[in-house]
Every structure is written in C-alpha cells, then in structure tokens.
C-alpha atoms as a printed R data frame, in Angstrom:
    type eleno elety resid chain resno       x       y      z
1   ATOM     1    CA   MET     A     1  -7.984   8.170  1.264
2   ATOM     2    CA   ASN     A     2  -8.050  11.054 -1.189
3   ATOM     3    CA   ASN     A     3  -5.008  13.155 -2.015
4   ATOM     4    CA   LYS     A     4  -7.224  16.253 -1.942
5   ATOM     5    CA   PHE     A     5  -7.143  15.998  1.858
6   ATOM     6    CA   PHE     A     6  -3.536  14.893  2.297
7   ATOM     7    CA   ALA     A     7  -1.566  16.765  4.985
8   ATOM     8    CA   ASP     A     8  -4.592  18.378  6.633
9   ATOM     9    CA   LYS     A     9  -5.365  18.437 10.361
10  ATOM    10    CA   ASN     A    10  -6.887  14.964 10.326
11  ATOM    11    CA   ASP     A    11  -3.791  13.572  8.660
12  ATOM    12    CA   PHE     A    12  -1.579  15.122 11.322
13  ATOM    13    CA   PHE     A    13  -3.551  13.177 13.938
14  ATOM    14    CA   LYS     A    14  -3.527  10.054 11.741
15  ATOM    15    CA   TYR     A    15   0.185   9.815 11.006
16  ATOM    16    CA   ASP     A    16   1.268  10.969 14.452
17  ATOM    17    CA   LEU     A    17  -0.866   8.183 15.932
18  ATOM    18    CA   LEU     A    18   0.630   5.601 13.574
19  ATOM    19    CA   LEU     A    19   4.109   6.734 14.571
20  ATOM    20    CA   GLU     A    20   3.196   6.555 18.252
21  ATOM    21    CA   VAL     A    21   2.063   2.944 17.956
22  ATOM    22    CA   MET     A    22   5.041   1.908 15.825
23  ATOM    23    CA   GLU     A    23   7.608   3.575 18.051
24  ATOM    24    CA   LYS     A    24   6.116   2.334 21.333
25  ATOM    25    CA   SER     A    25   5.308  -1.244 20.234
26  ATOM    26    CA   PRO     A    26   8.345  -3.547 20.416
27  ATOM    27    CA   PHE     A    27   6.513  -6.342 18.582
28  ATOM    28    CA   LEU     A    28   5.738  -4.383 15.369
29  ATOM    29    CA   LYS     A    29   8.366  -4.351 12.609
30  ATOM    30    CA   GLN     A    30   6.566  -2.704  9.682
31  ATOM    31    CA   LEU     A    31   3.836  -0.220  8.906
32  ATOM    32    CA   THR     A    32   1.587  -1.472  6.102
33  ATOM    33    CA   PHE     A    33  -0.535   1.304  4.621
34  ATOM    34    CA   ILE     A    34  -3.643   0.224  2.658
35  ATOM    35    CA   PRO     A    35  -4.916   3.607  1.410
36  ATOM    36    CA   MET     A    36  -7.965   2.650 -0.702
37  ATOM    37    CA   LEU     A    37  -7.009   5.719 -2.745
38  ATOM    38    CA   THR     A    38  -9.883   7.455 -4.553
39  ATOM    39    CA   PRO     A    39  -9.674   9.950 -7.457
40  ATOM    40    CA   MET     A    40  -9.757  13.690 -6.866
41  ATOM    41    CA   ASP     A    41 -13.301  15.034 -7.064
42  ATOM    42    CA   ASP     A    42 -15.300  18.209 -6.442
43  ATOM    43    CA   ARG     A    43 -16.113  17.512 -2.795
44  ATOM    44    CA   LYS     A    44 -15.598  20.453 -0.508
45  ATOM    45    CA   GLY     A    45 -13.018  19.937  2.164
46  ATOM    46    CA   GLY     A    46  -9.313  19.821  2.725
47  ATOM    47    CA   GLU     A    47  -9.610  23.224  4.357
48  ATOM    48    CA   LEU     A    48  -8.398  21.928  7.742
49  ATOM    49    CA   LYS     A    49  -4.940  23.316  7.070
50  ATOM    50    CA   ASP     A    50  -4.633  25.617 10.069
51  ATOM    51    CA   TYR     A    51  -3.193  23.474 12.842
52  ATOM    52    CA   LYS     A    52  -0.353  23.682 15.357
53  ATOM    53    CA   PRO     A    53   2.135  21.026 16.474
54  ATOM    54    CA   GLY     A    54   1.088  21.010 20.129
55  ATOM    55    CA   ASN     A    55   2.611  17.932 21.757
56  ATOM    56    CA   ARG     A    56   2.786  16.006 18.507
57  ATOM    57    CA   ARG     A    57   5.904  15.247 16.470
58  ATOM    58    CA   MET     A    58   7.611  18.336 15.134
59  ATOM    59    CA   ASP     A    59   9.295  16.531 12.227
60  ATOM    60    CA   LEU     A    60   5.911  15.247 11.051
61  ATOM    61    CA   TYR     A    61   4.365  18.694 11.462
62  ATOM    62    CA   GLU     A    62   7.119  20.310  9.384
63  ATOM    63    CA   PHE     A    63   6.864  17.600  6.719
64  ATOM    64    CA   LEU     A    64   3.097  17.943  6.329
65  ATOM    65    CA   LYS     A    65   3.222  21.744  6.322
66  ATOM    66    CA   LYS     A    66   5.892  21.632  3.630
67  ATOM    67    CA   CYS     A    67   3.688  19.340  1.542
68  ATOM    68    CA   LEU     A    68   0.833  21.833  1.928
69  ATOM    69    CA   ASN     A    69   2.919  24.897  1.154
70  ATOM    70    CA   THR     A    70   4.541  23.367 -1.937
71  ATOM    71    CA   GLY     A    71   1.387  21.762 -3.337
72  ATOM    72    CA   ARG     A    72   2.656  18.203 -2.885
73  ATOM    73    CA   ARG     A    73  -0.586  16.739 -1.568
74  ATOM    74    CA   ASP     A    74   0.170  13.154 -2.485
75  ATOM    75    CA   ILE     A    75   0.454  10.148 -0.166
76  ATOM    76    CA   ARG     A    76   3.483   8.944 -2.120
77  ATOM    77    CA   GLN     A    77   5.391  11.660 -0.270
78  ATOM    78    CA   LEU     A    78   5.092   9.495  2.845
79  ATOM    79    CA   THR     A    79   7.682   7.068  1.491
80  ATOM    80    CA   LYS     A    80  10.358   9.749  1.825
81  ATOM    81    CA   PHE     A    81   9.298  10.630  5.350
82  ATOM    82    CA   PHE     A    82   8.971   7.091  6.694
83  ATOM    83    CA   SER     A    83  12.241   5.982  5.080
84  ATOM    84    CA   LYS     A    84  14.038   7.844  7.887
85  ATOM    85    CA   LYS     A    85  12.347   5.781 10.604
86  ATOM    86    CA   THR     A    86  13.618   2.595 12.233
87  ATOM    87    CA   PHE     A    87  10.686   0.453 11.047
88  ATOM    88    CA   HIS     A    88   9.917  -0.712  7.524
89  ATOM    89    CA   TYR     A    89   7.227   1.201  5.609
90  ATOM    90    CA   THR     A    90   5.105  -0.864  3.192
91  ATOM    91    CA   PRO     A    91   2.702   1.235  1.096
92  ATOM    92    CA   TYR     A    92   0.189  -0.829 -0.863
93  ATOM    93    CA   ARG     A    93  -0.885   0.589 -4.242
94  ATOM    94    CA   ASP     A    94  -0.373   4.195 -3.176
95  ATOM    95    CA   SER     A    95  -0.546   5.337 -6.807
96  ATOM    96    CA   THR     A    96  -3.465   3.143 -7.918
97  ATOM    97    CA   PHE     A    97  -7.097   4.178 -7.508
98  ATOM    98    CA   PHE     A    98  -9.383   1.890 -5.547
99  ATOM    99    CA   SER     A    99 -12.537   0.863 -7.414
100 ATOM   100    CA   ASN     A   100 -15.661  -1.161 -6.729
101 ATOM   101    CA   LYS     A   101 -15.042  -3.125 -9.899
102 ATOM   102    CA   THR     A   102 -11.739  -4.529 -8.625
103 ATOM   103    CA   ARG     A   103 -12.202  -4.421 -4.868
104 ATOM   104    CA   SER     A   104 -12.105  -8.213 -4.402
105 ATOM   105    CA   GLU     A   105  -8.791  -8.435 -6.239
106 ATOM   106    CA   TYR     A   106  -7.483  -5.353 -4.411
107 ATOM   107    CA   PHE     A   107  -7.663  -6.960 -0.977
108 ATOM   108    CA   ALA     A   108  -6.807 -10.490 -2.098
109 ATOM   109    CA   ALA     A   109  -3.589  -9.248 -3.705
110 ATOM   110    CA   ILE     A   110  -2.152  -7.801 -0.501
111 ATOM   111    CA   PRO     A   111   1.059  -9.815 -0.125
112 ATOM   112    CA   GLU     A   112   1.528 -12.114  2.865
113 ATOM   113    CA   THR     A   113   4.760 -10.357  3.757
114 ATOM   114    CA   ALA     A   114   2.831  -7.103  4.279
115 ATOM   115    CA   LEU     A   115   0.665  -8.792  6.929
116 ATOM   116    CA   ASP     A   116   3.502 -10.204  9.021
117 ATOM   117    CA   THR     A   117   4.471  -8.501 12.316
118 ATOM   118    CA   ALA     A   118   2.827  -5.346 11.008
119 ATOM   119    CA   LEU     A   119   0.643  -2.430 11.933
120 ATOM   120    CA   ILE     A   120  -1.893  -2.794  9.114
121 ATOM   121    CA   PHE     A   121  -3.668   0.492  8.505
122 ATOM   122    CA   PHE     A   122  -6.842   0.775  6.393
123 ATOM   123    CA   ASP     A   123  -7.698   4.309  5.264
124 ATOM   124    CA   PRO     A   124 -11.124   4.356  3.540
125 ATOM   125    CA   ASP     A   125 -12.561   7.764  2.680
126 ATOM   126    CA   ASN     A   126 -15.419   7.312  5.128
127 ATOM   127    CA   SER     A   127 -15.701   4.237  7.310
128 ATOM   128    CA   LEU     A   128 -16.846   0.622  7.547
129 ATOM   129    CA   SER     A   129 -19.941  -0.608  5.726
130 ATOM   130    CA   HIS     A   130 -22.333  -3.437  6.537
131 ATOM   131    CA   SER     A   131 -23.280  -3.964  2.893
132 ATOM   132    CA   ARG     A   132 -21.307  -5.993  0.403
133 ATOM   133    CA   LYS     A   133 -22.668  -3.670 -2.298
134 ATOM   134    CA   THR     A   134 -21.002  -0.473 -1.173
135 ATOM   135    CA   ASP     A   135 -19.144   2.418 -2.752
136 ATOM   136    CA   ASP     A   136 -15.417   2.972 -3.060
137 ATOM   137    CA   LYS     A   137 -15.372   5.208  0.019
138 ATOM   138    CA   HIS     A   138 -16.070   2.378  2.458
139 ATOM   139    CA   LEU     A   139 -14.366  -0.761  3.702
140 ATOM   140    CA   THR     A   140 -16.734  -3.690  4.275
141 ATOM   141    CA   TYR     A   141 -16.669  -5.904  7.340
142 ATOM   142    CA   ASP     A   142 -16.191  -8.932  5.072
143 ATOM   143    CA   GLU     A   143 -13.060  -7.392  3.552
144 ATOM   144    CA   LEU     A   144 -11.731  -6.475  6.978
145 ATOM   145    CA   GLU     A   145 -12.401 -10.003  8.237
146 ATOM   146    CA   ARG     A   146 -10.507 -11.637  5.371
147 ATOM   147    CA   VAL     A   147  -7.406  -9.527  5.966
148 ATOM   148    CA   TYR     A   148  -7.736  -9.988  9.731
149 ATOM   149    CA   GLU     A   149  -7.706 -13.766  9.265
150 ATOM   150    CA   ARG     A   150  -4.562 -13.561  7.129
151 ATOM   151    CA   ALA     A   151  -2.661 -11.227  9.463
152 ATOM   152    CA   ARG     A   152   0.137 -12.996 11.299
153 ATOM   153    CA   ASP     A   153   0.615 -12.403 14.993
154 ATOM   154    CA   PRO     A   154   1.759 -10.207 16.524
155 ATOM   155    CA   SER     A   155   0.213  -7.940 13.898
156 ATOM   156    CA   LEU     A   156  -2.295  -5.206 14.706
157 ATOM   157    CA   ILE     A   157  -4.997  -3.621 12.524
158 ATOM   158    CA   LEU     A   158  -6.090   0.019 12.647
159 ATOM   159    CA   VAL     A   159  -9.069   1.294 10.648
160 ATOM   160    CA   TYR     A   160  -9.878   4.946  9.950
161 ATOM   161    CA   TYR     A   161 -13.486   5.943 10.669
162 ATOM   162    CA   HIS     A   162 -15.090   9.276  9.740
163 ATOM   163    CA   LEU     A   163 -17.476   9.977 12.615
164 ATOM   164    CA   PRO     A   164 -21.164  10.620 11.867
165 ATOM   165    CA   ARG     A   165 -23.275  12.805 14.149
166 ATOM   166    CA   VAL     A   166 -24.453  10.051 16.468
167 ATOM   167    CA   SER     A   167 -23.648   8.899 19.985
168 ATOM   168    CA   ARG     A   168 -20.003   7.819 20.053
169 ATOM   169    CA   GLU     A   169 -20.526   4.995 22.538
170 ATOM   170    CA   ALA     A   170 -23.576   3.660 20.690
171 ATOM   171    CA   LEU     A   171 -21.635   3.720 17.417
172 ATOM   172    CA   PHE     A   172 -18.619   1.933 18.877
173 ATOM   173    CA   ARG     A   173 -20.781  -0.715 20.513
174 ATOM   174    CA   SER     A   174 -22.549  -1.267 17.188
175 ATOM   175    CA   ILE     A   175 -19.220  -1.686 15.385
176 ATOM   176    CA   ASN     A   176 -18.075  -4.103 18.064
177 ATOM   177    CA   ARG     A   177 -21.155  -6.263 17.559
178 ATOM   178    CA   GLN     A   178 -20.328  -6.557 13.853
179 ATOM   179    CA   LEU     A   179 -16.998  -8.133 14.821
180 ATOM   180    CA   ASP     A   180 -18.484 -10.901 16.982
181 ATOM   181    CA   HIS     A   181 -18.118 -13.567 14.297
182 ATOM   182    CA   PHE     A   182 -14.439 -12.806 13.535
183 ATOM   183    CA   GLN     A   183 -12.151 -15.678 14.533
184 ATOM   184    CA   PRO     A   184 -10.528 -15.283 16.931
185 ATOM   185    CA   ARG     A   185 -12.830 -12.595 18.357
186 ATOM   186    CA   PRO     A   186 -10.778  -9.366 18.161
187 ATOM   187    CA   LYS     A   187  -9.902  -7.303 21.199
188 ATOM   188    CA   THR     A   188 -10.793  -3.730 20.274
189 ATOM   189    CA   THR     A   189 -10.085  -0.158 21.296
190 ATOM   190    CA   PHE     A   190 -11.213   3.135 19.725
191 ATOM   191    CA   ILE     A   191  -9.308   6.407 19.875
192 ATOM   192    CA   HIS     A   192 -11.173   9.460 18.626
193 ATOM   193    CA   ASP     A   193 -11.649  13.222 18.582
194 ATOM   194    CA   ASN     A   194 -14.688  15.192 17.423
195 ATOM   195    CA   ARG     A   195 -14.179  14.344 13.737
196 ATOM   196    CA   ILE     A   196 -12.459  11.000 13.237
197 ATOM   197    CA   ALA     A   197 -11.822   7.721 15.033
198 ATOM   198    CA   PHE     A   198  -9.469   4.783 14.716
199 ATOM   199    CA   LEU     A   199 -10.499   1.219 15.490
200 ATOM   200    CA   SER     A   200  -7.761  -1.078 16.800
201 ATOM   201    CA   LEU     A   201  -8.130  -4.851 16.401
202 ATOM   202    CA   ALA     A   202  -5.760  -7.348 18.022
203 ATOM   203    CA   LYS     A   203  -5.953 -11.145 18.129
204 ATOM   204    CA   GLN     A   204  -3.890 -11.582 21.266
205 ATOM   205    CA   ALA     A   205  -4.827 -10.208 24.691
206 ATOM   206    CA   ARG     A   206  -1.188  -9.251 25.312
207 ATOM   207    CA   ILE     A   207  -0.986  -7.193 22.126
208 ATOM   208    CA   HIS     A   208  -4.323  -5.554 22.893
209 ATOM   209    CA   ALA     A   209  -3.245  -4.592 26.406
210 ATOM   210    CA   ASP     A   210   0.014  -3.078 25.163
211 ATOM   211    CA   VAL     A   211  -1.716  -1.073 22.440
212 ATOM   212    CA   GLU     A   212  -4.517   0.146 24.681
213 ATOM   213    CA   THR     A   213  -1.913   1.460 27.124
214 ATOM   214    CA   ILE     A   214  -0.161   3.257 24.265
215 ATOM   215    CA   LEU     A   215  -3.416   4.821 23.065
216 ATOM   216    CA   ARG     A   216  -4.472   5.963 26.544
217 ATOM   217    CA   ASP     A   217  -1.058   7.482 27.257
218 ATOM   218    CA   TYR     A   218  -1.144   9.216 23.881
219 ATOM   219    CA   ALA     A   219  -4.641  10.648 24.453
220 ATOM   220    CA   ALA     A   220  -3.573  11.950 27.858
221 ATOM   221    CA   ARG     A   221  -0.455  13.591 26.477
222 ATOM   222    CA   ILE     A   222  -1.925  15.359 23.428
223 ATOM   223    CA   PRO     A   223  -4.730  15.583 24.779
224 ATOM   224    CA   ILE     A   224  -7.432  14.229 22.506
225 ATOM   225    CA   GLU     A   225 -11.106  14.926 23.130
226 ATOM   226    CA   PRO     A   226 -13.111  12.903 23.928
227 ATOM   227    CA   GLY     A   227 -10.372  10.224 24.046
228 ATOM   228    CA   VAL     A   228 -10.208   6.418 24.164
229 ATOM   229    CA   TRP     A   229 -13.022   3.885 24.437
230 ATOM   230    CA   SER     A   230 -12.988   0.108 24.739
231 ATOM   231    CA   PRO     A   231 -15.745  -2.430 25.490
232 ATOM   232    CA   LEU     A   232 -14.372  -2.782 29.009
233 ATOM   233    CA   THR     A   233 -14.826   0.894 29.895
C-alpha cells in the first residue's frame, strides 16, 4: 500500500469488498489490516479519482471522496471510518514503512490477537512473489504461509493482487499451485475486475463456502467484470 494512491477507484473497490465480507460473515469479529506501507515516490498513478458510487456503500464513497478533496490521502484516516462499524478494526503499523531489511520481523511481530476470528487483509503494492529475495512491493508465499499457519479459525485471509496482462485463469491456477504445500491446504476464491484481484484463503470448507457465496452475490450486485473464479469453476 502507498498513501499516494489512497482513496482512488481501486481503494473504493477494496474497502467496499472488505466491508461486504465483514458485514455478511457472522463468524468474523475483527478486520486486521496489514498494509505493507511503502514511502511516497515518483511513480505515476493515483489518477483513478473519477468514480461513482454505483451500488456500493454511499458512506464509504463520501468518506473517500472527502479524503481526496481535502488532501488527506493517508490510510490512518481509516481508523475514524471503521470506528463507526460494529466490528473491531485492527490496523497493523499503518504509520510505519515496510522495508526489505525488516520484513522478517514485520510479519513475525503481528500479534496473535490480530489473527483470531479475523479477516486478515494483506495489501502489498503489487502482488505475491515466488522469490524470497524480493522487493518491498511484494508479499512472498513463505510470509503468507507463516501467517496462514498462525491464523486461528474461523479466520479468513484476503490478499490484494495487482493484475498483470496475462490470462486471468492461467494466473489464478498458477497461484493456486503455489499454495499446494500450505497446511491445511487452503480453499481459495478470487474476485477481480480488469485491474486488481483479491485472493481469499480459508482453512475450513464451511468458511470457504460462506465467503464464496458472499463474493458471488457481491459481484452480481455491483456488478464486477469479469467476476469471481475458484478452482471448482
């Protein structure tokens, strides 16, 4: 995550989706946000500011637009917004920059309480990486696996993924294969549009089934193109 892009069109999708899962999932009690925050840089972007509410949450739309219009592009603003919700919001190091030099400590220091009955959301700048020697814009599969193992049922993990220009189904199947050695083998679903995707990982079949229903209903209501994909479809 980079504050340069906070409150843009992708974020509207992101936070509306998180709210959808939290509000429709009776087993989740807290939203744990692991932002992997990176410093502001000279990358072009953040211009996706022209978006409409559509069928998404009006209070979120108004909040994000206010952040844009007042120059408060900072994920710490989310604490104020989520404090009005019925679930507990747990931001992890939302004012500390993520760095390669301290990445092992960064993930190891996530408190156990933040991984209990939680929707655990990873927000790397780009996506997942196969290599252990990666940059600060990626989450590695090893790091994801370690947090996945620590997560207490009925927790759920969501991972942000910036889509490259490749076949969506081929990409998702490739990601799925990288998860084969996780224990227990995660049940997965992807929800995506033409720019970004979110990978859902659940340990229990019951949790997976509930979440997949939520994601499919959400995609049908918005609607999102191209939609939802799972290994069973």
